[in-house]
C-alpha positions as CSV (number, residue, x, y, z in Angstrom):
1,X,12.4,12.9,-21.7
2,X,8.8,13.5,-20.7
3,X,7.5,11.2,-22.6
4,X,9.9,8.4,-20.9
5,X,8.0,9.5,-17.6
6,X,4.2,10.3,-19.0
7,X,4.3,6.4,-20.0
8,X,5.0,4.5,-16.6
9,X,2.6,6.7,-15.2
10,X,-0.2,6.2,-17.9
11,X,0.9,2.1,-17.8
12,X,0.0,2.5,-13.4
13,X,-3.3,4.3,-14.3
14,X,-4.4,2.0,-17.4
15,X,-3.9,-1.0,-15.0
16,X,-5.4,0.8,-11.5
17,X,-8.5,1.0,-14.0
18,X,-8.3,-2.3,-15.1
19,X,-8.0,-3.5,-11.6
20,X,-10.9,-1.0,-10.6
21,X,-13.4,-2.6,-13.1
22,X,-12.2,-6.3,-13.1
23,X,-13.3,-6.0,-8.8
24,X,-16.7,-4.2,-9.5
25,X,-15.6,-0.9,-9.4
26,X,-16.8,-0.6,-13.1
27,X,-18.4,3.1,-12.5
28,X,-14.8,5.3,-11.6
29,X,-13.1,6.5,-15.0
30,X,-9.7,8.5,-15.1
31,X,-10.7,11.4,-14.2
32,X,-11.4,10.2,-10.8
33,X,-8.0,8.6,-10.1
34,X,-6.7,12.2,-9.6
35,X,-8.9,12.3,-6.4
36,X,-7.6,9.4,-5.0
37,X,-3.3,9.8,-5.4
38,X,-1.6,9.7,-2.5
39,X,-1.8,10.6,0.3
40,X,-5.3,10.3,-0.4
41,X,-8.8,12.5,-0.1
42,X,-9.2,11.6,3.5
43,X,-10.4,15.0,5.7
44,X,-9.1,17.0,3.4
45,X,-11.1,20.5,2.3
46,X,-12.2,20.5,-1.4
47,X,-9.7,23.7,-1.5
48,X,-7.1,21.6,0.1
49,X,-7.7,18.9,-2.9
50,X,-7.7,21.6,-5.7
51,X,-4.1,23.0,-4.7
52,X,-2.8,19.7,-4.6
53,X,-3.7,18.6,-7.7
54,X,-3.5,21.8,-9.0
55,X,-7.4,22.0,-10.5
56,X,-9.9,24.7,-10.2
57,X,-12.1,24.4,-7.0
58,X,-15.0,23.9,-9.6
59,X,-13.5,21.0,-11.1
60,X,-12.7,19.3,-7.9
61,X,-15.9,19.6,-6.4
62,X,-17.5,18.2,-9.6
63,X,-15.1,15.4,-9.2
64,X,-16.0,14.9,-5.5
65,X,-20.1,15.3,-6.5
66,X,-19.8,12.5,-8.7
67,X,-17.8,10.5,-6.4
68,X,-20.1,11.1,-3.5
69,X,-23.3,9.9,-5.8
70,X,-21.6,7.1,-6.6
71,X,-20.8,6.1,-3.1
72,X,-17.2,6.8,-2.2
73,X,-17.1,9.6,-0.4
74,X,-18.8,12.1,1.6
75,X,-18.4,15.6,2.0
76,X,-19.0,16.9,6.0
77,X,-19.2,20.0,7.8
78,X,-15.6,20.6,9.4
79,X,-16.2,21.2,13.2
80,X,-13.4,23.9,12.9
81,X,-14.7,25.9,10.4
82,X,-18.3,25.7,9.7
83,X,-17.8,27.7,6.3
84,X,-15.8,24.6,5.2
85,X,-16.5,20.7,4.2
86,X,-14.1,17.7,4.8
87,X,-14.3,15.1,2.7
88,X,-14.4,11.4,4.2
89,X,-14.3,8.3,2.3
90,X,-16.8,5.9,3.0
91,X,-15.9,2.3,3.1
92,X,-16.8,1.3,-1.3
93,X,-13.9,4.4,-1.2
94,X,-11.7,2.9,1.4
95,X,-11.8,-0.1,-0.7
96,X,-11.0,1.2,-4.3
97,X,-7.9,3.4,-2.5
98,X,-6.5,0.3,-1.2
99,X,-7.1,-1.5,-4.5
100,X,-5.3,1.3,-6.1
101,X,-2.5,0.9,-3.9
102,X,-2.3,-2.6,-4.0
103,X,-2.1,-2.4,-7.5
104,X,0.7,0.4,-8.0
105,X,2.6,-2.1,-6.3
106,X,1.7,-5.3,-8.5
107,X,3.0,-2.9,-11.2
108,X,6.5,-2.1,-9.8
109,X,6.8,-5.8,-9.1
110,X,6.3,-6.3,-12.7
111,X,8.9,-3.3,-13.3
112,X,11.6,-5.0,-10.7
113,X,11.1,-8.8,-12.2
114,X,12.0,-7.0,-15.7
115,X,14.6,-4.6,-14.5
116,X,16.2,-6.3,-11.9
117,X,16.4,-6.1,-8.4
118,X,17.6,-2.6,-7.8
119,X,15.4,-0.8,-10.0
120,X,13.2,0.3,-7.5
121,X,15.7,1.8,-5.2
122,X,17.8,3.3,-9.0
123,X,14.4,5.1,-10.1
124,X,13.5,6.4,-6.9
125,X,17.1,7.8,-5.7
126,X,17.0,9.3,-9.5
127,X,13.7,11.0,-9.4
128,X,14.2,12.4,-5.7
129,X,17.4,13.8,-6.9
130,X,16.0,15.2,-10.3
131,X,12.6,16.8,-8.3
132,X,14.6,17.8,-5.4
133,X,18.2,18.2,-5.7
134,X,19.0,15.6,-3.3
135,X,18.5,11.8,-2.6
136,X,20.4,11.1,0.6
137,X,17.9,12.6,2.8
138,X,15.4,10.5,1.5
139,X,16.4,7.0,2.7
140,X,13.5,5.3,3.6
141,X,10.1,4.6,2.8
142,X,8.4,7.4,5.3
143,X,11.1,10.1,4.2
144,X,10.1,9.9,0.7
145,X,6.6,9.6,0.9
146,X,6.5,12.7,3.2
147,X,8.6,14.7,0.6
148,X,6.4,13.1,-2.5
149,X,2.8,14.2,-1.3
150,X,4.2,17.7,-0.4
151,X,2.1,20.6,-1.7
152,X,4.5,22.6,-4.2
153,X,7.0,20.0,-5.0
154,X,7.2,18.8,-7.8
155,X,6.1,15.6,-6.8
156,X,3.2,16.9,-4.8
157,X,0.6,14.2,-4.3
158,X,2.6,11.5,-6.7
159,X,1.4,7.4,-6.1
160,X,4.7,6.4,-4.6
């Protein structure tokens, strides 16, 4: 079953890179995609991103440094804690993130065409049940997204 869950994610990731490269974001690679996962890096501390992505602070700071040099984000001092910094997407970073979200929607529409109109609801309901032990509380998109990105949950940080 693990492979059956991994294959759709690999499909989404591959399509994201294709679309990004087609639209001029050809300096991004697969490692950079993790930083843009829902809910995105905007206004996060690097340590928060590391925890959300279950990665080391060093590896996240390395990716953030690359993305900063490429013009996708800036790390600015945190006005509430001068020892910390926060991530801020540039216009280029916001455009890349939007294109990634549009690509996920495109893939979902393709799957829905192939598998039927009830596909999205059925898959979301069953995945929510598997991840959280319930689905009735995740009846609308906002509820699903707020649960899907909760740190420390199986679905934490996934694109929805």
